C-alpha positions in Angstrom: 0.0 0.0 0.0 2.9 2.4 0.8 4.6 1.6 -2.5 1.3 2.3 -4.4 0.9 5.6 -2.5 4.4 6.6 -3.2 4.1 5.9 -6.9 0.8 7.8 -7.0 2.4 10.8 -5.2 5.3 10.8 -7.6 2.9 10.7 -10.6 0.9 13.6 -9.2 4.0 15.6 -8.4 5.3 15.0 -12.0 2.0 16.0 -13.6 1.6 19.0 -11.3 -1.8 17.8 -10.0 -0.5 16.9 -6.5 1.8 18.0 -3.8 5.5 17.7 -4.1 8.5 18.0 -1.9 10.0 21.4 -1.1 13.1 20.5 -3.1 11.2 19.7 -6.3 8.9 22.7 -5.7 11.9 25.0 -5.4 13.6 23.7 -8.6 11.0 22.1 -10.9 13.1 22.8 -13.9 15.8 20.5 -12.6 13.5 17.5 -13.0 13.5 17.9 -16.8 17.0 16.6 -17.3 17.2 16.6 -21.1 15.5 20.1 -21.2 18.0 21.3 -18.6 20.9 20.0 -20.8 19.5 21.9 -23.8 19.0 25.0 -21.7 22.6 24.9 -20.5 23.7 24.7 -24.2 21.4 27.6 -25.0 22.9 29.6 -22.1 26.4 29.0 -23.5 25.3 30.4 -26.9 23.7 33.4 -25.1 27.0 34.1 -23.2 29.1 33.8 -26.3 26.8 36.2 -28.2 26.6 38.8 -25.4 30.4 38.5 -24.9 31.3 39.5 -28.5 32.3 43.1 -27.5 34.6 41.5 -24.8 33.8 44.3 -22.3 30.4 42.7 -21.8 31.7 39.4 -20.5 30.7 40.1 -16.9 27.2 41.1 -18.1 27.0 38.0 -20.2 27.8 35.7 -17.3 25.3 37.5 -15.1 22.6 37.2 -17.8 23.4 33.6 -18.3 23.1 32.8 -14.6 19.8 34.6 -14.3 18.4 32.8 -17.4 19.3 29.4 -15.9 17.8 30.3 -12.5 14.5 31.3 -14.2 14.4 27.9 -16.0 15.2 26.0 -12.8 12.5 27.8 -11.0 10.0 27.4 -13.9 9.5 31.2 -13.9 9.8 31.5 -17.7 13.0 31.4 -19.7 12.0 33.2 -22.8 14.7 35.0 -24.8 12.8 38.3 -24.3 13.7 38.1 -20.6 17.3 37.7 -21.5 17.1 40.7 -23.8 15.5 42.6 -20.9 18.4 41.7 -18.6 20.9 42.8 -21.2 19.2 46.2 -21.6 18.9 46.7 -17.8 22.5 45.8 -17.1 24.3 47.1 -20.2 25.6 50.5 -19.1 26.9 49.5 -15.7 28.0 46.1 -17.0 30.2 47.8 -19.7 31.8 49.9 -17.0 32.5 46.7 -14.9 33.7 45.0 -18.1 36.2 47.8 -19.0 37.7 47.6 -15.5 37.9 43.8 -15.7 39.5 44.0 -19.2 42.1 46.6 -18.1 43.1 44.6 -15.0 43.2 41.3 -17.0 45.3 43.0 -19.7 47.8 44.3 -17.2 48.2 40.9 -15.5 48.6 39.1 -18.9 51.2 41.6 -20.0 53.1 40.9 -16.8 53.0 37.2 -17.6 54.3 37.8 -21.1 57.1 39.9 -19.8 58.0 37.2 -17.3 58.0 34.6 -20.0 60.3 36.7 -22.2 62.8 37.0 -19.3 62.8 40.8 -19.6 61.4 41.4 -16.1 63.7 41.3 -13.1 62.4 39.0 -10.3 60.3 37.3 -12.9 59.4 34.2 -10.9 58.0 36.1 -8.0 56.2 38.6 -10.3 54.8 35.8 -12.4 53.5 33.9 -9.3 51.8 37.0 -8.0 50.3 37.7 -11.4 48.8 34.2 -11.6 47.3 34.6 -8.1 45.8 38.0 -8.9 44.5 36.7 -12.2 42.8 33.8 -10.5 41.4 36.1 -7.8 40.1 38.5 -10.5 38.4 35.6 -12.3 36.7 34.4 -9.2 35.6 37.9 -8.3 34.1 38.4 -11.7 32.1 35.2 -11.3 30.9 36.2 -7.8 29.8 39.6 -9.2 27.9 37.8 -12.0 26.3 35.6 -9.4 25.2 38.6 -7.3 23.9 41.0 -10.0 20.2 41.7 -10.4 18.5 44.5 -12.3 17.0 45.7 -9.0 20.2 45.8 -7.0 22.5 47.0 -9.7 26.2 46.6 -10.3 27.6 48.5 -7.3 25.8 46.2 -4.9 27.0 43.2 -7.0 30.6 44.3 -6.7 30.3 44.8 -2.9 28.7 41.4 -2.5 31.3 39.9 -4.8 34.2 41.2 -2.7 32.4 40.0 0.5 31.7 36.6 -0.9 35.3 36.2 -2.1 36.5 36.9 1.4 33.9 34.9 3.4 33.3 31.9 1.2 36.6 30.3 0.2 35.1 27.0 -0.6 32.6 28.6 -3.1 35.5 30.6 -4.5 37.5 27.4 -5.1 34.5 25.8 -6.9 34.2 28.9 -9.1 37.9 28.8 -9.9 37.7 25.1 -10.9 34.8 25.9 -13.1 36.7 28.7 -14.8 39.7 26.5 -15.2 37.6 23.8 -16.9 36.3 26.4 -19.4 39.9 27.3 -20.3 40.9 23.6 -20.5 38.0 22.5 -22.7 38.3 25.5 -25.0 42.0 24.8 -25.4 41.3 21.1 -26.2 38.6 21.9 -28.7 37.5 25.5 -29.3 33.8 24.7 -30.0 33.5 23.3 -26.5 33.5 26.9 -25.2 29.7 26.9 -25.7 28.8 24.0 -23.4 31.6 25.0 -21.1 30.3 28.5 -20.6 26.8 27.1 -20.1 28.1 24.8 -17.4 30.0 27.6 -15.7 26.8 29.7 -15.6 25.1 26.7 -14.0 27.9 26.5 -11.5 27.6 30.2 -10.8 23.8 29.7 -10.1 24.5 26.7 -7.9 27.2 28.5 -5.9 24.9 31.6 -5.5 22.1 29.4 -4.1 24.6 27.6 -1.8 26.0 31.0 -0.6 22.5 32.3 0.1 21.7 29.2 2.1 24.8 29.6 4.2 24.0 33.2 5.0 20.3 32.4 5.9 
């Protein structure tokens, strides 16, 4: 009798005609595994397209994360909502992107100088540049995780710095995700699309985890 009741409850939950657990209710989109896979790929395409100007990379990651969150919560994942996020976050996002691009360019230039042997104390400078580049990458992902049209980019940057400082485990997860994007793209450039979709999924998951820890 219990087995029959359990099966009936599962069938009702899947059809939407009956009660479901809080976990399934919170993330109904996660139950549609194939659809979720397709949405991750679509998110990768969205991130690539929005990132074409380069300075919009932080905005693209934030938009991709929000798109996946809407799908997971079954709130509606239409592309019109993506376009709305891009419009809302464009001006501030470009400013953040310019600062990110300048800092990244300086650190990469340092690494090139170290590799050429033209920089005194190259080993120490190179190690510091790698650490700062990793921290900048993780900070960018934290900012993308924190941005909403309502709160804006300034609040996202403040939250990003705080998260980087107070959640080292989450920062490690984000760094690993970013590293996998670089690795997969180096192995086969077209893999950048699913890799970016996956990193947006990771950003969404880390944002939920971080919010749960603070609650």
